[in-house]
N, C-alpha and C positions, 0 to 999 in steps of 0.2 A: 628428462627434459620437460619443463613445465608447459602445459597447454595454454594457448592464448584464449582470450575471451572471444565469443562469437558476437558479431555486430548485427543488431536488428534496427531497421529503419521503420519508424512508426509515425503515421499521421493519425493523431488522436483528436477526433472531434468530440467535444464535450458539450452536451446540452443538459444542464442541471437546472431543472425547473424549481427545485426546492431553494436553491441559492441565487437564482436568476443569473447564472453564469453560462455564457455561450461563447466558446472559443475553440479554435483549432491549434493544436500544438504539434510541431514537427520535432520528433525526438529521435536521437540516436542512442540506443540502449545497448550497453555491453552486458552480455550474458556470461557470467563467470562459469568456468568449466564444471564447477560443482553445483551450479544452479539448475533447478528443474524448470520445465516449461510452465508448470503450475505456479511456481514462485515468480517467474518472469511476468506472467499474465496478472498475477495478484499485484505486482508492483505497478503495472499499468492501471489497474482498477483503483488502487490507492491514490495514484497520481490524479486520476479523473475525479475521484471523490473529494479531493482537496485542491483541485486545480485553481491556480492563481497565476498572475503574470510573472511573479518572482519565485514560483515553486520550481525546484530543480532536483533531478536525479543526482545522487552522489556516487562515490566509488562503491558504496553499498557493502556487499558481502565480503569484499576483500579488505575492509578496514573495520577495526573493532570500535573506534571512537567516533564514528559517524553513523547517522541513520541511513536508511535506504533513500529517503527523500527528505528535503528540507526546504524551508522558506525563511529567508533572512530579511531583516528590515534594511532600509537604506543605510542605516548606521552600522550594519553588520551583526546585530543581535539575532539570535535564533528565535523566530516567531513560532514556527511549526516544525516539529520533529516527528517523522513518520518512520516506524520500524515494522518489519515483517518477521514473523517467526515466534519463538518462545523465549524472550529475553528473561534473564534472571531478575530477581527483585532488586539486586544491586544495580544492574544496568538501567532498570526503569527509574530507580531513585536518582541516579546520576542524570538521566535524560530529563527528568522532571525539574531538576535544579538548573539545567542548561537552557531550557526552552520555555516559552510562554504556554505552548500547547503541545502535548505529546499524544500521538495516536499509535497504538499498537494493533497490528492486524495478525493475530495468530491464525495458523491453518494446520491442517493435518488430522482432522477428524477427532477420534477418541484421544489421541495424544495431546491435542490442544485442550480438550476438555479436562483431562487429568492435570495438565499444567495449570489451567485456570483455577481449578478446585484447590490446588496446593498454594497458589500465590495470591488469590483474590483478597484475603483478609489483610495482607500486608500492603495492599494498594489503596486502602480506603483513605489514607491521609493525603494522597496526591489529588488535589482538586483540579489540576490541569491535565489529568490523564483520562484518555478514552481507550477502551478496548473493544474492537469491532471484529467479529469473526465471520467466516463464511463456511457453509457446510462443505464437507468433503466432496459431495456430489456436484456442487456448484463449481468448486475450484478444479475438479476433474474435467468438467465440461469446458471450462475456460482454457485449460491446458491443450485441449484438442484444436483450439483456434490458432495456436502459436505458429507463426512462420516468419522468415527473415525480413519480409517486406509486408507491412500490414497497414491498411486504412481502416482503423477501428472507429466506430460510432458508438459513443456511450451516452445513453439517456438516463437521467435520474429524475424520478418523480415520485413523491410521497414515500421516499425511502427505498423504493424499488429500483434496481439497476438493470437496464437492458443493454446488452453488448451485441453489436452486429458487425460482422465481417463478411463481405461479399453476400452470399445467400444464407449464411449461418446466423442464427440468433440464439443467444444464451441469456436467460434471466437469472440473476443472482439476487439473493436477499441478505443484506447485512444483518448480522445478529449482534445487537448492542449489549455487550456483557458489562460494560461500565461506562457511564456517561460522565463527562466533566461537570464539576459543580458550577 
């Protein structure tokens, strides 16, 4: 018998001083049975870093042809494609052809570094691709914050990210492995 997704209710308050974006998003997030707390929290960080009134969580891990998060224009075109994990070069190529801007957030420490070393030369032709990683220590600290009902405050200033939940504060530093041209 297949397990059902676990539902998380998240009130995500984003204060992004770098982009001058200040908004609170009420999200209902389905955590797939195979998804870790680390990945769930990284999805929320990725959402906050790209927050926009039309940004949406997708079916994510349970579908192959959709990113984890996307932003569509009013006419239905994909403006932003946000993926987590270690996609193949083929998946990144297809993503870059479908969306105006593609952001990949690899995670997993040394595994992510090995993946990037292997794939980075084949990504130079993708001008609309960004690759932004976080240290294993940062994502591990984020995973400890996960619970079924969260009021997260995420502040972004000068590229640094502060995540607070109740009395806990976690600082994470995005590592820009590839910038869009």
